[in-house]
PQR file of N, CA, C, O and H, with PARSE charges and radii, in Angstrom:
ATOM      1  N   SER A   1      30.458  -9.976  -9.160 -0.4000 1.5000
ATOM      2  CA  SER A   1      29.385 -10.341  -8.252 -0.0000 2.0000
ATOM      3  C   SER A   1      28.703  -9.103  -7.665  0.5500 1.7000
ATOM      4  O   SER A   1      27.676  -9.236  -7.000 -0.5500 1.4000
ATOM      5  N   HIS A   2      29.225  -7.949  -7.886 -0.4000 1.5000
ATOM      6  CA  HIS A   2      28.629  -6.720  -7.367 -0.0000 2.0000
ATOM      7  C   HIS A   2      27.229  -6.458  -7.938  0.5500 1.7000
ATOM      8  O   HIS A   2      26.341  -6.092  -7.168 -0.5500 1.4000
ATOM      9  H   HIS A   2      30.059  -7.841  -8.427  0.4000 1.0000
ATOM     10  N   PRO A   3      26.984  -6.627  -9.241 -0.5600 1.5000
ATOM     11  CA  PRO A   3      25.633  -6.411  -9.752  0.2800 2.0000
ATOM     12  C   PRO A   3      24.593  -7.332  -9.111  0.5500 1.7000
ATOM     13  O   PRO A   3      23.449  -6.933  -8.896 -0.5500 1.4000
ATOM     14  N   LYS A   4      25.000  -8.569  -8.808 -0.4000 1.5000
ATOM     15  CA  LYS A   4      24.068  -9.494  -8.172 -0.0000 2.0000
ATOM     16  C   LYS A   4      23.669  -8.974  -6.796  0.5500 1.7000
ATOM     17  O   LYS A   4      22.498  -9.026  -6.422 -0.5500 1.4000
ATOM     18  H   LYS A   4      25.929  -8.894  -8.983  0.4000 1.0000
ATOM     19  N   LYS A   5      24.651  -8.468  -6.040 -0.4000 1.5000
ATOM     20  CA  LYS A   5      24.357  -7.925  -4.715 -0.0000 2.0000
ATOM     21  C   LYS A   5      23.451  -6.706  -4.834  0.5500 1.7000
ATOM     22  O   LYS A   5      22.542  -6.531  -4.023 -0.5500 1.4000
ATOM     23  H   LYS A   5      25.603  -8.426  -6.344  0.4000 1.0000
ATOM     24  N   SER A   6      23.685  -5.875  -5.820 -0.4000 1.5000
ATOM     25  CA  SER A   6      22.845  -4.692  -6.007 -0.0000 2.0000
ATOM     26  C   SER A   6      21.412  -5.100  -6.323  0.5500 1.7000
ATOM     27  O   SER A   6      20.464  -4.497  -5.821 -0.5500 1.4000
ATOM     28  H   SER A   6      24.423  -6.018  -6.479  0.4000 1.0000
ATOM     29  N   LYS A   7      21.258  -6.125  -7.154 -0.4000 1.5000
ATOM     30  CA  LYS A   7      19.915  -6.598  -7.498 -0.0000 2.0000
ATOM     31  C   LYS A   7      19.247  -7.202  -6.266  0.5500 1.7000
ATOM     32  O   LYS A   7      18.065  -6.960  -6.021 -0.5500 1.4000
ATOM     33  H   LYS A   7      22.028  -6.615  -7.562  0.4000 1.0000
ATOM     34  N   GLU A   8      19.992  -7.981  -5.492 -0.4000 1.5000
ATOM     35  CA  GLU A   8      19.440  -8.570  -4.268 -0.0000 2.0000
ATOM     36  C   GLU A   8      19.062  -7.487  -3.260  0.5500 1.7000
ATOM     37  O   GLU A   8      18.020  -7.565  -2.609 -0.5500 1.4000
ATOM     38  H   GLU A   8      20.952  -8.177  -5.691  0.4000 1.0000
ATOM     39  N   LEU A   9      19.915  -6.486  -3.143 -0.4000 1.5000
ATOM     40  CA  LEU A   9      19.632  -5.392  -2.225 -0.0000 2.0000
ATOM     41  C   LEU A   9      18.372  -4.648  -2.673  0.5500 1.7000
ATOM     42  O   LEU A   9      17.515  -4.320  -1.853 -0.5500 1.4000
ATOM     43  H   LEU A   9      20.761  -6.423  -3.672  0.4000 1.0000
ATOM     44  N   SER A  10      18.268  -4.390  -3.946 -0.4000 1.5000
ATOM     45  CA  SER A  10      17.102  -3.703  -4.488 -0.0000 2.0000
ATOM     46  C   SER A  10      15.829  -4.510  -4.231  0.5500 1.7000
ATOM     47  O   SER A  10      14.807  -3.952  -3.832 -0.5500 1.4000
ATOM     48  H   SER A  10      18.964  -4.656  -4.613  0.4000 1.0000
ATOM     49  N   MET A  11      15.890  -5.798  -4.454 -0.4000 1.5000
ATOM     50  CA  MET A  11      14.726  -6.654  -4.216 -0.0000 2.0000
ATOM     51  C   MET A  11      14.362  -6.686  -2.729  0.5500 1.7000
ATOM     52  O   MET A  11      13.186  -6.651  -2.367 -0.5500 1.4000
ATOM     53  H   MET A  11      16.720  -6.252  -4.777  0.4000 1.0000
ATOM     54  N   SER A  12      15.380  -6.753  -1.880 -0.4000 1.5000
ATOM     55  CA  SER A  12      15.136  -6.766  -0.439 -0.0000 2.0000
ATOM     56  C   SER A  12      14.500  -5.459   0.022  0.5500 1.7000
ATOM     57  O   SER A  12      13.574  -5.466   0.833 -0.5500 1.4000
ATOM     58  H   SER A  12      16.336  -6.782  -2.174  0.4000 1.0000
ATOM     59  N   LEU A  13      14.995  -4.346  -0.492 -0.4000 1.5000
ATOM     60  CA  LEU A  13      14.432  -3.052  -0.122 -0.0000 2.0000
ATOM     61  C   LEU A  13      12.995  -2.916  -0.613  0.5500 1.7000
ATOM     62  O   LEU A  13      12.144  -2.365   0.085 -0.5500 1.4000
ATOM     63  H   LEU A  13      15.748  -4.340  -1.151  0.4000 1.0000
ATOM     64  N   SER A  14      12.735  -3.412  -1.794 -0.4000 1.5000
ATOM     65  CA  SER A  14      11.380  -3.378  -2.339 -0.0000 2.0000
ATOM     66  C   SER A  14      10.444  -4.212  -1.478  0.5500 1.7000
ATOM     67  O   SER A  14       9.330  -3.787  -1.173 -0.5500 1.4000
ATOM     68  H   SER A  14      13.426  -3.860  -2.361  0.4000 1.0000
ATOM     69  N   GLU A  15      10.888  -5.381  -1.094 -0.4000 1.5000
ATOM     70  CA  GLU A  15      10.079  -6.250  -0.235 -0.0000 2.0000
ATOM     71  C   GLU A  15       9.850  -5.601   1.127  0.5500 1.7000
ATOM     72  O   GLU A  15       8.762  -5.710   1.693 -0.5500 1.4000
ATOM     73  H   GLU A  15      11.793  -5.727  -1.342  0.4000 1.0000
ATOM     74  N   ALA A  16      10.860  -4.933   1.649 -0.4000 1.5000
ATOM     75  CA  ALA A  16      10.729  -4.246   2.935 -0.0000 2.0000
ATOM     76  C   ALA A  16       9.700  -3.119   2.831  0.5500 1.7000
ATOM     77  O   ALA A  16       8.894  -2.935   3.743 -0.5500 1.4000
ATOM     78  H   ALA A  16      11.743  -4.844   1.190  0.4000 1.0000
ATOM     79  N   ARG A  17       9.719  -2.365   1.732 -0.4000 1.5000
ATOM     80  CA  ARG A  17       8.743  -1.292   1.538 -0.0000 2.0000
ATOM     81  C   ARG A  17       7.317  -1.851   1.502  0.5500 1.7000
ATOM     82  O   ARG A  17       6.413  -1.297   2.127 -0.5500 1.4000
ATOM     83  H   ARG A  17      10.373  -2.514   0.991  0.4000 1.0000
ATOM     84  N   ILE A  18       7.127  -2.929   0.782 -0.4000 1.5000
ATOM     85  CA  ILE A  18       5.805  -3.550   0.686 -0.0000 2.0000
ATOM     86  C   ILE A  18       5.342  -4.040   2.055  0.5500 1.7000
ATOM     87  O   ILE A  18       4.195  -3.831   2.447 -0.5500 1.4000
ATOM     88  H   ILE A  18       7.862  -3.379   0.274  0.4000 1.0000
ATOM     89  N   THR A  19       6.245  -4.690   2.769 -0.4000 1.5000
ATOM     90  CA  THR A  19       5.912  -5.206   4.097 -0.0000 2.0000
ATOM     91  C   THR A  19       5.559  -4.073   5.048  0.5500 1.7000
ATOM     92  O   THR A  19       4.590  -4.175   5.800 -0.5500 1.4000
ATOM     93  H   THR A  19       7.178  -4.861   2.450  0.4000 1.0000
ATOM     94  N   LEU A  20       6.332  -2.994   5.022 -0.4000 1.5000
ATOM     95  CA  LEU A  20       6.044  -1.846   5.886 -0.0000 2.0000
ATOM     96  C   LEU A  20       4.706  -1.202   5.528  0.5500 1.7000
ATOM     97  O   LEU A  20       3.960  -0.784   6.414 -0.5500 1.4000
ATOM     98  H   LEU A  20       7.119  -2.911   4.411  0.4000 1.0000
ATOM     99  N   ALA A  21       4.410  -1.122   4.265 -0.4000 1.5000
ATOM    100  CA  ALA A  21       3.124  -0.567   3.838 -0.0000 2.0000
ATOM    101  C   ALA A  21       1.970  -1.432   4.341  0.5500 1.7000
ATOM    102  O   ALA A  21       0.952  -0.910   4.795 -0.5500 1.4000
ATOM    103  H   ALA A  21       5.017  -1.461   3.546  0.4000 1.0000
ATOM    104  N   GLU A  22       2.130  -2.748   4.260 -0.4000 1.5000
ATOM    105  CA  GLU A  22       1.091  -3.660   4.751 -0.0000 2.0000
ATOM    106  C   GLU A  22       0.937  -3.546   6.264  0.5500 1.7000
ATOM    107  O   GLU A  22      -0.183  -3.555   6.773 -0.5500 1.4000
ATOM    108  H   GLU A  22       2.957  -3.172   3.891  0.4000 1.0000
ATOM    109  N   LEU A  23       2.045  -3.439   6.982 -0.4000 1.5000
ATOM    110  CA  LEU A  23       1.989  -3.290   8.438 -0.0000 2.0000
ATOM    111  C   LEU A  23       1.326  -1.971   8.824  0.5500 1.7000
ATOM    112  O   LEU A  23       0.536  -1.920   9.767 -0.5500 1.4000
ATOM    113  H   LEU A  23       2.955  -3.431   6.568  0.4000 1.0000
ATOM    114  N   THR A  24       1.647  -0.914   8.101 -0.4000 1.5000
ATOM    115  CA  THR A  24       1.047   0.391   8.357 -0.0000 2.0000
ATOM    116  C   THR A  24      -0.460   0.327   8.172  0.5500 1.7000
ATOM    117  O   THR A  24      -1.218   0.844   8.993 -0.5500 1.4000
ATOM    118  H   THR A  24       2.289  -0.955   7.335  0.4000 1.0000
ATOM    119  N   LYS A  25      -0.886  -0.308   7.097 -0.4000 1.5000
ATOM    120  CA  LYS A  25      -2.324  -0.445   6.833 -0.0000 2.0000
ATOM    121  C   LYS A  25      -2.991  -1.231   7.952  0.5500 1.7000
ATOM    122  O   LYS A  25      -4.057  -0.844   8.430 -0.5500 1.4000
ATOM    123  H   LYS A  25      -0.270  -0.728   6.431  0.4000 1.0000
ATOM    124  N   ARG A  26      -2.378  -2.323   8.372 -0.4000 1.5000
ATOM    125  CA  ARG A  26      -2.950  -3.152   9.439 -0.0000 2.0000
ATOM    126  C   ARG A  26      -3.032  -2.365  10.749  0.5500 1.7000
ATOM    127  O   ARG A  26      -4.035  -2.455  11.456 -0.5500 1.4000
ATOM    128  H   ARG A  26      -1.512  -2.638   7.984  0.4000 1.0000
ATOM    129  N   LEU A  27      -1.997  -1.598  11.082 -0.4000 1.5000
ATOM    130  CA  LEU A  27      -2.014  -0.801  12.311 -0.0000 2.0000
ATOM    131  C   LEU A  27      -3.107   0.259  12.264  0.5500 1.7000
ATOM    132  O   LEU A  27      -3.796   0.494  13.257 -0.5500 1.4000
ATOM    133  H   LEU A  27      -1.181  -1.525  10.507  0.4000 1.0000
ATOM    134  N   GLU A  28      -3.263   0.895  11.113 -0.4000 1.5000
ATOM    135  CA  GLU A  28      -4.309   1.901  10.972 -0.0000 2.0000
ATOM    136  C   GLU A  28      -5.687   1.270  11.152  0.5500 1.7000
ATOM    137  O   GLU A  28      -6.560   1.852  11.795 -0.5500 1.4000
ATOM    138  H   GLU A  28      -2.704   0.704  10.306  0.4000 1.0000
ATOM    139  N   GLU A  29      -5.880   0.089  10.589 -0.4000 1.5000
ATOM    140  CA  GLU A  29      -7.162  -0.611  10.745 -0.0000 2.0000
ATOM    141  C   GLU A  29      -7.403  -0.975  12.204  0.5500 1.7000
ATOM    142  O   GLU A  29      -8.511  -0.815  12.715 -0.5500 1.4000
ATOM    143  H   GLU A  29      -5.171  -0.384  10.067  0.4000 1.0000
ATOM    144  N   ASP A  30      -6.360  -1.465  12.872 -0.4000 1.5000
ATOM    145  CA  ASP A  30      -6.495  -1.836  14.288 -0.0000 2.0000
ATOM    146  C   ASP A  30      -6.821  -0.618  15.150  0.5500 1.7000
ATOM    147  O   ASP A  30      -7.685  -0.685  16.025 -0.5500 1.4000
ATOM    148  H   ASP A  30      -5.460  -1.595  12.456  0.4000 1.0000
ATOM    149  N   LEU A  31      -6.127   0.495  14.901 -0.4000 1.5000
ATOM    150  CA  LEU A  31      -6.387   1.713  15.676 -0.0000 2.0000
ATOM    151  C   LEU A  31      -7.793   2.238  15.426  0.5500 1.7000
ATOM    152  O   LEU A  31      -8.463   2.687  16.356 -0.5500 1.4000
ATOM    153  H   LEU A  31      -5.426   0.549  14.190  0.4000 1.0000
ATOM    154  N   THR A  32      -8.237   2.184  14.190 -0.4000 1.5000
ATOM    155  CA  THR A  32      -9.590   2.615  13.868 -0.0000 2.0000
ATOM    156  C   THR A  32     -10.603   1.756  14.609  0.5500 1.7000
ATOM    157  O   THR A  32     -11.584   2.270  15.149 -0.5500 1.4000
ATOM    158  H   THR A  32      -7.693   1.819  13.435  0.4000 1.0000
ATOM    159  N   HIS A  33     -10.367   0.454  14.635 -0.4000 1.5000
ATOM    160  CA  HIS A  33     -11.259  -0.461  15.348 -0.0000 2.0000
ATOM    161  C   HIS A  33     -11.273  -0.147  16.847  0.5500 1.7000
ATOM    162  O   HIS A  33     -12.337  -0.097  17.464 -0.5500 1.4000
ATOM    163  H   HIS A  33      -9.571   0.037  14.196  0.4000 1.0000
ATOM    164  N   LEU A  34     -10.097   0.062  17.427 -0.4000 1.5000
ATOM    165  CA  LEU A  34     -10.014   0.357  18.863 -0.0000 2.0000
ATOM    166  C   LEU A  34     -10.688   1.677  19.200  0.5500 1.7000
ATOM    167  O   LEU A  34     -11.428   1.773  20.179 -0.5500 1.4000
ATOM    168  H   LEU A  34      -9.232   0.022  16.926  0.4000 1.0000
ATOM    169  N   MET A  35     -10.436   2.673  18.402 -0.4000 1.5000
ATOM    170  CA  MET A  35     -11.037   3.979  18.660 -0.0000 2.0000
ATOM    171  C   MET A  35     -12.551   3.910  18.474  0.5500 1.7000
ATOM    172  O   MET A  35     -13.300   4.583  19.182 -0.5500 1.4000
ATOM    173  H   MET A  35      -9.835   2.595  17.606  0.4000 1.0000
ATOM    174  N   GLY A  36     -12.992   3.105  17.533 -0.4000 1.5000
ATOM    175  CA  GLY A  36     -14.424   2.941  17.320 -0.0000 2.0000
ATOM    176  C   GLY A  36     -15.110   2.411  18.560  0.5500 1.7000
ATOM    177  O   GLY A  36     -16.194   2.871  18.918 -0.5500 1.4000
ATOM    178  H   GLY A  36     -12.384   2.558  16.957  0.4000 1.0000
ATOM    179  N   ASP A  37     -14.489   1.451  19.215 -0.4000 1.5000
ATOM    180  CA  ASP A  37     -15.040   0.902  20.455 -0.0000 2.0000
ATOM    181  C   ASP A  37     -15.100   1.966  21.541  0.5500 1.7000
ATOM    182  O   ASP A  37     -16.083   2.043  22.278 -0.5500 1.4000
ATOM    183  H   ASP A  37     -13.608   1.077  18.924  0.4000 1.0000
ATOM    184  N   GLU A  38     -14.064   2.781  21.647 -0.4000 1.5000
ATOM    185  CA  GLU A  38     -14.036   3.826  22.662 -0.0000 2.0000
ATOM    186  C   GLU A  38     -15.098   4.883  22.382  0.5500 1.7000
ATOM    187  O   GLU A  38     -15.732   5.395  23.305 -0.5500 1.4000
ATOM    188  H   GLU A  38     -13.266   2.718  21.049  0.4000 1.0000
ATOM    189  N   ILE A  39     -15.287   5.205  21.119 -0.4000 1.5000
ATOM    190  CA  ILE A  39     -16.304   6.191  20.761 -0.0000 2.0000
ATOM    191  C   ILE A  39     -17.689   5.652  21.100  0.5500 1.7000
ATOM    192  O   ILE A  39     -18.536   6.388  21.606 -0.5500 1.4000
ATOM    193  H   ILE A  39     -14.772   4.789  20.369  0.4000 1.0000
ATOM    194  N   ASP A  40     -17.922   4.366  20.822 -0.4000 1.5000
ATOM    195  CA  ASP A  40     -19.207   3.747  21.177 -0.0000 2.0000
ATOM    196  C   ASP A  40     -19.418   3.777  22.689  0.5500 1.7000
ATOM    197  O   ASP A  40     -20.521   4.066  23.155 -0.5500 1.4000
ATOM    198  H   ASP A  40     -17.234   3.769  20.411  0.4000 1.0000
ATOM    199  N   ASP A  41     -18.370   3.482  23.456 -0.4000 1.5000
ATOM    200  CA  ASP A  41     -18.476   3.504  24.920 -0.0000 2.0000
ATOM    201  C   ASP A  41     -18.776   4.911  25.421  0.5500 1.7000
ATOM    202  O   ASP A  41     -19.609   5.093  26.308 -0.5500 1.4000
ATOM    203  H   ASP A  41     -17.475   3.248  23.077  0.4000 1.0000
ATOM    204  N   LEU A  42     -18.101   5.898  24.857 -0.4000 1.5000
ATOM    205  CA  LEU A  42     -18.314   7.286  25.262 -0.0000 2.0000
ATOM    206  C   LEU A  42     -19.749   7.710  24.955  0.5500 1.7000
ATOM    207  O   LEU A  42     -20.392   8.357  25.781 -0.5500 1.4000
ATOM    208  H   LEU A  42     -17.423   5.749  24.137  0.4000 1.0000
ATOM    209  N   GLN A  43     -20.248   7.356  23.788 -0.4000 1.5000
ATOM    210  CA  GLN A  43     -21.623   7.708  23.426 -0.0000 2.0000
ATOM    211  C   GLN A  43     -22.618   7.075  24.387  0.5500 1.7000
ATOM    212  O   GLN A  43     -23.588   7.717  24.789 -0.5500 1.4000
ATOM    213  H   GLN A  43     -19.725   6.830  23.117  0.4000 1.0000
ATOM    214  N   PHE A  44     -22.384   5.809  24.760 -0.4000 1.5000
ATOM    215  CA  PHE A  44     -23.260   5.135  25.718 -0.0000 2.0000
ATOM    216  C   PHE A  44     -23.255   5.875  27.058  0.5500 1.7000
ATOM    217  O   PHE A  44     -24.310   6.090  27.654 -0.5500 1.4000
ATOM    218  H   PHE A  44     -21.596   5.288  24.434  0.4000 1.0000
ATOM    219  N   GLU A  45     -22.069   6.263  27.530 -0.4000 1.5000
ATOM    220  CA  GLU A  45     -21.962   6.975  28.800 -0.0000 2.0000
ATOM    221  C   GLU A  45     -22.644   8.337  28.735  0.5500 1.7000
ATOM    222  O   GLU A  45     -23.287   8.756  29.698 -0.5500 1.4000
ATOM    223  H   GLU A  45     -21.212   6.088  27.046  0.4000 1.0000
ATOM    224  N   LEU A  46     -22.510   9.023  27.616 -0.4000 1.5000
ATOM    225  CA  LEU A  46     -23.180  10.312  27.457 -0.0000 2.0000
ATOM    226  C   LEU A  46     -24.690  10.147  27.467  0.5500 1.7000
ATOM    227  O   LEU A  46     -25.401  10.931  28.095 -0.5500 1.4000
ATOM    228  H   LEU A  46     -21.988   8.683  26.834  0.4000 1.0000
ATOM    229  N   ASP A  47     -25.176   9.131  26.775 -0.4000 1.5000
ATOM    230  CA  ASP A  47     -26.621   8.872  26.763 -0.0000 2.0000
ATOM    231  C   ASP A  47     -27.128   8.558  28.169  0.5500 1.7000
ATOM    232  O   ASP A  47     -28.191   9.033  28.569 -0.5500 1.4000
ATOM    233  H   ASP A  47     -24.598   8.494  26.265  0.4000 1.0000
ATOM    234  N   ALA A  48     -26.367   7.757  28.917 -0.4000 1.5000
ATOM    235  CA  ALA A  48     -26.764   7.416  30.288 -0.0000 2.0000
ATOM    236  C   ALA A  48     -26.771   8.664  31.171  0.5500 1.7000
ATOM    237  O   ALA A  48     -27.675   8.839  31.988 -0.5500 1.4000
ATOM    238  H   ALA A  48     -25.504   7.371  28.592  0.4000 1.0000
ATOM    239  N   ALA A  49     -25.780   9.522  31.013 -0.4000 1.5000
ATOM    240  CA  ALA A  49     -25.719  10.747  31.811 -0.0000 2.0000
ATOM    241  C   ALA A  49     -26.898  11.669  31.474  0.5500 1.7000
ATOM    242  O   ALA A  49     -27.506  12.249  32.373 -0.5500 1.4000
ATOM    243  H   ALA A  49     -25.046   9.381  30.349  0.4000 1.0000
ATOM    244  N   LYS A  50     -27.217  11.805  30.197 -0.4000 1.5000
ATOM    245  CA  LYS A  50     -28.353  12.650  29.790 -0.0000 2.0000
ATOM    246  C   LYS A  50     -29.650  12.087  30.362  0.5500 1.7000
ATOM    247  O   LYS A  50     -30.512  12.842  30.812 -0.5500 1.4000
ATOM    248  H   LYS A  50     -26.723  11.334  29.466  0.4000 1.0000
ATOM    249  N   HIS A  51     -29.788  10.781  30.344 -0.4000 1.5000
ATOM    250  CA  HIS A  51     -30.984  10.136  30.880 -0.0000 2.0000
ATOM    251  C   HIS A  51     -31.098  10.408  32.386  0.5500 1.7000
ATOM    252  O   HIS A  51     -32.189  10.662  32.896 -0.5500 1.4000
ATOM    253  H   HIS A  51     -29.088  10.168  29.979  0.4000 1.0000
ATOM    254  N   SER A  52     -29.977  10.354  33.082 -0.4000 1.5000
ATOM    255  CA  SER A  52     -29.976  10.597  34.529 -0.0000 2.0000
ATOM    256  C   SER A  52     -30.379  12.046  34.833  0.5500 1.7000
ATOM    257  O   SER A  52     -31.082  12.304  35.810 -0.5500 1.4000
ATOM    258  H   SER A  52     -29.091  10.147  32.668  0.4000 1.0000
ATOM    259  N   LEU A  53     -29.941  12.971  34.010 -0.4000 1.5000
ATOM    260  CA  LEU A  53     -30.270  14.380  34.240 -0.0000 2.0000
ATOM    261  C   LEU A  53     -31.754  14.661  34.029  0.5500 1.7000
ATOM    262  O   LEU A  53     -32.307  15.571  34.647 -0.5500 1.4000
ATOM    263  H   LEU A  53     -29.371  12.762  33.216  0.4000 1.0000
ATOM    264  N   LYS A  54     -32.397  13.889  33.167 -0.4000 1.5000
ATOM    265  CA  LYS A  54     -33.823  14.097  32.891 -0.0000 2.0000
ATOM    266  C   LYS A  54     -34.723  13.651  34.038  0.5500 1.7000
ATOM    267  O   LYS A  54     -35.869  14.091  34.134 -0.5500 1.4000
ATOM    268  H   LYS A  54     -31.948  13.150  32.665  0.4000 1.0000
ATOM    269  N   LYS A  55     -34.205  12.766  34.924 -0.4000 1.5000
ATOM    270  CA  LYS A  55     -35.006  12.248  36.023 -0.0000 2.0000
ATOM    271  C   LYS A  55     -35.188  13.252  37.120  0.5500 1.7000
ATOM    272  O   LYS A  55     -35.844  12.961  38.120 -0.5500 1.4000
ATOM    273  H   LYS A  55     -33.274  12.408  34.847  0.4000 1.0000
TER
END
């Protein structure tokens, strides 16, 4: 029964690698989205500050 356990372990590890890769991709996408919003907010604030200085 040892070979069966080795095959099951190998399959489980492979599935874990795939799942971790998918989670990593999703986290990177989420962080990119969040940072994008912050960059947009910062640009808006900079534009408002520049406009105020021109007055």
